[in-house]
ROSE-4610 file (N, C-alpha, C; in Angstrom, 1 decimal, always signed):
// ROSE-4610
residu = [X/X/X/X/X/X/X/X/X/X/X/X/X/X/X/X/X/X/X/X/X/X/X/X/X/X/X/X/X/X/X/X/X/X/X/X/X/X/X/X/X/X/X/X/X/X/X/X/X/X/X/X/X/X/X/X/X/X/X/X/X/X/X/X/X/X/X/X/X/X/X/X/X/X/X/X/X/X/X/X/X/X/X/X/X/X/X/X/X/X/X/X/X/X/X/X/X/X/X/X/X/X/X/X/X/X/X/X/X/X/X/X/X/X/X/X/X/X/X/X/X/X/X/X/X/X/X/X/X/X/X/X/X/X/X/X/X/X/X/X/X/X/X/X/X/X/X/X/X/X/X/X/X/X/X/X/X/X/X/X/X/X/X/X/X/X/X/X/X/X/X/X/X/X/X/X/X/X/X/X/X/X/X/X/X/X/X/X/X/X/X/X/X/X/X/X/X/X/X/X/X/X/X/X/X/X/X/X/X/X/X/X/X/X/X/X/X/X/X/X/X/X/X/X/X/X/X/X/X/X/X/X/X/X/X/X/X/X/X/X/X/X/X/X/X/X/X/X/X/X/X/X/X/X/X/X/X/X/X/X/X/X/X/X/X/X/X/X/X/X/X/X/X/X/X/X/X/X/X/X/X/X/X/X/X/X/X/X/X/X/X/X/X/X/X/X/X/X/X/X/X/X/X/X/X/X/X/X/X/X/X/X]
num = [1/1/1/2/2/2/3/3/3/4/4/4/5/5/5/6/6/6/7/7/7/8/8/8/9/9/9/10/10/10/11/11/11/12/12/12/13/13/13/14/14/14/15/15/15/16/16/16/17/17/17/18/18/18/19/19/19/20/20/20/21/21/21/22/22/22/23/23/23/24/24/24/25/25/25/26/26/26/27/27/27/28/28/28/29/29/29/30/30/30/31/31/31/32/32/32/33/33/33/34/34/34/35/35/35/36/36/36/37/37/37/38/38/38/39/39/39/40/40/40/41/41/41/42/42/42/43/43/43/44/44/44/45/45/45/46/46/46/47/47/47/48/48/48/49/49/49/50/50/50/51/51/51/52/52/52/53/53/53/54/54/54/55/55/55/56/56/56/57/57/57/58/58/58/59/59/59/60/60/60/61/61/61/62/62/62/63/63/63/64/64/64/65/65/65/66/66/66/67/67/67/68/68/68/69/69/69/70/70/70/71/71/71/72/72/72/73/73/73/74/74/74/75/75/75/76/76/76/77/77/77/78/78/78/79/79/79/80/80/80/81/81/81/82/82/82/83/83/83/84/84/84/85/85/85/86/86/86/87/87/87/88/88/88/89/89/89/90/90/90/91/91/91/92/92/92/93/93/93/94/94/94/95/95/95/96/96/96/97/97/97/98/98/98/99/99/99/100/100/100/101/101/101/102/102/102/103/103/103/104/104/104]
x = [-18.2/-17.8/-16.3/-15.7/-14.2/-13.5/-13.9/-13.3/-11.8/-11.3/-9.9/-9.0/-9.7/-8.9/-8.7/-9.5/-9.4/-7.9/-7.3/-5.9/-4.9/-5.4/-4.4/-4.4/-4.5/-4.4/-3.6/-3.1/-2.3/-2.7/-2.7/-3.0/-1.7/-1.8/-0.6/+0.3/-0.2/+0.6/+1.6/+1.0/+1.8/+2.9/+2.5/+3.4/+4.5/+4.2/+5.2/+6.3/+5.8/+6.8/+7.7/+7.3/+8.1/+9.1/+9.1/+9.9/+11.4/+11.9/+13.3/+13.8/+12.8/+13.1/+13.0/+12.7/+12.6/+11.6/+10.4/+9.4/+9.2/+8.8/+8.5/+7.2/+7.2/+5.9/+5.7/+4.4/+4.0/+2.9/+3.0/+2.0/+1.3/+0.0/-0.7/-1.4/-1.1/-1.7/-1.0/-1.6/-1.0/+0.3/+1.1/+2.4/+2.4/+1.4/+1.3/+1.0/+0.2/-0.2/+1.1/+1.8/+3.0/+4.0/+4.2/+5.2/+4.9/+3.6/+3.2/+3.5/+3.7/+4.1/+3.9/+4.9/+4.8/+5.7/+5.5/+6.3/+7.7/+8.7/+10.1/+10.2/+11.0/+11.2/+10.1/+8.9/+7.8/+8.1/+7.7/+7.8/+6.4/+6.4/+5.1/+4.8/+3.7/+3.2/+1.7/+1.3/-0.1/-1.0/-2.2/-3.2/-3.3/-3.4/-3.5/-2.4/-1.3/-0.1/+0.2/-0.6/-0.3/-0.2/-0.8/-0.7/+0.6/+1.5/+2.8/+3.8/+3.4/+4.3/+4.8/+6.1/+6.7/+7.5/+7.2/+7.9/+9.2/+10.3/+11.6/+12.0/+11.3/+11.7/+10.5/+10.9/+9.8/+9.5/+8.8/+8.4/+7.1/+6.4/+5.1/+5.3/+4.4/+4.4/+3.2/+3.5/+2.5/+2.1/+0.7/+0.2/-0.6/-0.3/-1.0/-1.5/-2.5/-3.0/-3.4/-4.4/-4.8/-5.7/-6.7/-7.7/-7.8/-7.3/-7.4/-8.3/-8.9/-9.8/-9.0/-8.1/-7.3/-6.4/-5.8/-4.9/-5.6/-6.9/-7.6/-7.8/-8.0/-8.1/-6.8/-5.7/-4.4/-4.0/-4.3/-4.0/-4.7/-6.0/-6.7/-6.0/-5.6/-4.9/-3.5/-2.8/-1.5/-1.6/-2.6/-2.8/-3.1/-3.9/-4.2/-3.0/-1.9/-0.6/+0.3/-0.2/+0.6/+1.5/+1.3/+2.1/+1.5/+2.2/+1.7/+1.6/+0.4/+0.1/-0.7/-0.4/-1.1/-1.6/-2.9/-3.4/-3.1/-2.8/-2.6/-3.9/-4.6/-5.9/-5.8/-6.7/-6.7/-5.8/-4.8/-3.9/-3.2/-2.8/-2.0/-2.8/-4.1/-5.0/-4.8/-4.5/-4.3/-2.8/-1.9/-0.5/+0.0/+0.7/+1.1/+2.7/+3.3/+4.8/+5.4/+6.7/+7.5/+7.0/+7.1/+6.6/+7.8/+8.1/+9.0/+8.2/+8.8/+8.1/+7.4/+6.3/+5.5/+4.8/+3.9/+3.1/+1.7/+1.2/-0.1/-1.1]
y = [+27.0/+27.2/+27.0/+26.1/+25.9/+26.5/+27.7/+28.3/+28.5/+28.6/+28.8/+27.6/+26.5/+25.3/+25.3/+26.1/+26.1/+26.4/+25.4/+25.6/+25.5/+25.2/+25.1/+23.7/+22.7/+21.3/+20.5/+19.4/+18.5/+17.0/+16.1/+14.7/+14.1/+12.9/+12.3/+11.7/+11.3/+10.8/+11.9/+13.1/+14.2/+14.7/+14.7/+15.0/+14.0/+12.7/+11.7/+11.9/+12.3/+12.6/+13.8/+14.6/+15.8/+15.6/+14.4/+14.2/+14.4/+14.1/+14.3/+15.8/+16.7/+18.1/+18.6/+17.7/+18.0/+19.2/+19.1/+20.2/+20.3/+21.5/+21.7/+21.0/+20.1/+19.4/+19.5/+19.8/+19.9/+18.8/+18.0/+17.0/+17.6/+17.9/+18.5/+17.6/+16.3/+15.3/+15.4/+14.8/+14.8/+14.0/+14.3/+13.7/+12.2/+11.6/+10.1/+9.6/+10.3/+9.8/+10.0/+11.1/+11.4/+10.3/+10.0/+9.0/+7.6/+7.3/+6.0/+5.8/+6.9/+6.8/+8.1/+8.6/+9.9/+9.9/+10.8/+11.0/+11.5/+10.8/+11.3/+12.8/+13.5/+14.9/+15.8/+15.2/+16.0/+16.5/+17.7/+18.2/+18.1/+17.8/+17.7/+19.0/+19.6/+20.8/+20.5/+20.0/+19.7/+20.9/+20.6/+21.7/+22.7/+22.2/+23.1/+24.1/+23.8/+24.7/+25.4/+25.2/+25.7/+27.3/+28.0/+29.4/+29.9/+29.0/+29.4/+29.2/+28.5/+28.1/+29.3/+29.4/+30.5/+29.8/+30.2/+29.7/+30.5/+29.8/+30.5/+30.6/+29.9/+29.9/+30.4/+31.0/+31.5/+30.5/+29.4/+28.4/+27.7/+27.0/+26.4/+25.5/+25.4/+24.5/+23.5/+22.2/+21.2/+20.7/+20.7/+20.3/+19.0/+18.1/+16.8/+16.4/+15.6/+15.1/+13.6/+13.1/+11.7/+11.6/+12.5/+12.3/+13.6/+14.7/+15.9/+17.0/+16.7/+17.6/+18.6/+18.1/+19.0/+19.8/+19.2/+20.0/+21.1/+20.9/+22.1/+23.2/+22.9/+23.9/+24.7/+23.9/+24.4/+25.3/+24.9/+25.7/+27.1/+27.1/+28.3/+29.3/+28.7/+29.5/+30.0/+29.2/+29.6/+30.6/+30.5/+31.5/+32.8/+32.8/+34.1/+34.8/+34.0/+34.5/+34.9/+34.7/+35.0/+33.9/+32.7/+31.5/+30.8/+30.5/+29.7/+28.3/+27.9/+26.6/+25.8/+24.5/+23.7/+22.4/+22.1/+20.9/+19.7/+18.6/+17.3/+16.5/+16.4/+15.7/+14.2/+13.8/+12.4/+12.1/+12.9/+12.8/+11.4/+11.0/+9.8/+8.6/+8.7/+7.6/+7.3/+8.3/+8.1/+7.9/+8.1/+8.0/+6.6/+6.3/+5.0/+4.9/+6.0/+6.1/+5.6/+5.9/+5.5/+6.2/+5.5/+6.0/+5.8/+6.8/+6.7/+6.4/+5.7/+5.5/+4.1/+4.0/+2.8/+2.6/+1.6/+1.3/+2.0/+2.5/+3.1/+2.0]
z = [-16.2/-14.9/-14.7/-15.4/-15.3/-16.5/-16.9/-18.0/-17.9/-16.6/-16.4/-16.9/-17.1/-17.6/-19.1/-19.9/-21.3/-21.7/-22.4/-22.8/-21.7/-20.5/-19.4/-18.8/-19.7/-19.2/-20.2/-19.7/-20.5/-20.1/-21.0/-20.5/-20.1/-19.4/-18.9/-19.9/-21.1/-22.2/-22.7/-22.9/-23.4/-22.3/-21.0/-20.0/-19.9/-20.1/-20.0/-21.1/-22.3/-23.4/-23.1/-22.2/-21.8/-20.7/-20.1/-18.9/-19.1/-20.3/-20.6/-20.5/-20.7/-20.6/-19.2/-18.2/-16.8/-16.5/-16.9/-16.6/-15.0/-14.6/-13.2/-12.9/-12.0/-11.6/-10.1/-9.8/-8.4/-8.2/-7.2/-6.8/-5.6/-5.7/-4.6/-3.7/-3.8/-2.9/-1.5/-0.5/+0.8/+0.8/+1.8/+1.9/+1.8/+2.5/+2.5/+1.1/+0.4/-1.0/-1.9/-1.7/-2.5/-2.3/-1.0/-0.6/-1.2/-1.3/-1.8/-3.3/-4.0/-5.4/-6.1/-6.8/-7.5/-8.8/-9.6/-10.8/-10.4/-11.0/-10.7/-10.9/-10.1/-10.1/-9.7/-9.4/-8.9/-7.5/-7.2/-5.8/-5.1/-3.9/-3.1/-2.5/-2.9/-2.2/-2.1/-0.9/-0.7/-1.0/-1.5/-1.9/-0.7/+0.5/+1.6/+1.8/+1.2/+1.3/-0.1/-1.1/-2.4/-2.4/-1.6/-1.6/-1.2/-0.6/-0.2/-1.3/-2.4/-3.4/-4.2/-4.4/-5.2/-6.4/-7.6/-8.7/-8.9/-9.0/-9.1/-10.6/-11.4/-12.9/-13.7/-14.8/-15.7/-16.8/-16.3/-17.2/-16.6/-17.4/-16.9/-15.7/-14.9/-13.7/-14.0/-14.0/-14.2/-12.9/-12.7/-11.4/-11.5/-10.6/-10.6/-9.2/-9.2/-7.9/-8.3/-7.5/-7.8/-9.0/-9.1/-10.2/-11.1/-10.6/-11.4/-10.7/-9.7/-9.0/-8.1/-7.3/-6.5/-7.3/-8.4/-9.2/-9.9/-10.3/-10.9/-9.9/-8.7/-7.7/-7.5/-7.5/-7.3/-8.5/-9.7/-10.9/-10.8/-10.4/-10.2/-9.2/-8.1/-7.1/-7.6/-8.3/-8.8/-9.9/-10.8/-11.8/-11.2/-10.1/-9.4/-8.9/-8.7/-8.3/-9.4/-10.7/-11.8/-12.3/-11.8/-12.2/-13.4/-14.4/-15.5/-15.1/-14.6/-14.1/-15.1/-15.2/-16.2/-15.4/-15.5/-14.9/-15.7/-15.0/-15.6/-15.4/-16.6/-16.6/-16.2/-15.3/-14.9/-13.8/-13.5/-12.4/-12.4/-11.2/-11.1/-11.4/-11.4/-11.8/-13.2/-14.0/-15.5/-15.9/-14.9/-15.2/-15.4/-16.5/-16.9/-17.0/-16.6/-16.6/-15.3/-15.2/-14.1/-12.8/-11.7/-10.4/-9.4/-8.7/-7.6/-6.3/-5.3/-4.1/-4.2/-3.5/-3.4/-4.7/-4.7/-5.9/-5.8/-7.0/-7.0/-7.5]
């Protein structure tokens, strides 16, 4: 059923190791969730607005939410637009790195 995810996901540990290269990250949680705590350099584009997202760069876009459910939906929508989107498995619930904003 979720065949679009095959090869299109990353775990939070691997993403954390990539932070120095400043990957493009989209957090699809609601603004209040994002403000409460997010990965540095992540941009907030709530799932309800993901269809308006335009990638300006030709590189993968890493998509995160709280648990991985909304980000999977977002990845599917972004891929349909031709964007190389990658789901962050486990979402912020699995994130053990630095967080900007409040505490999770």
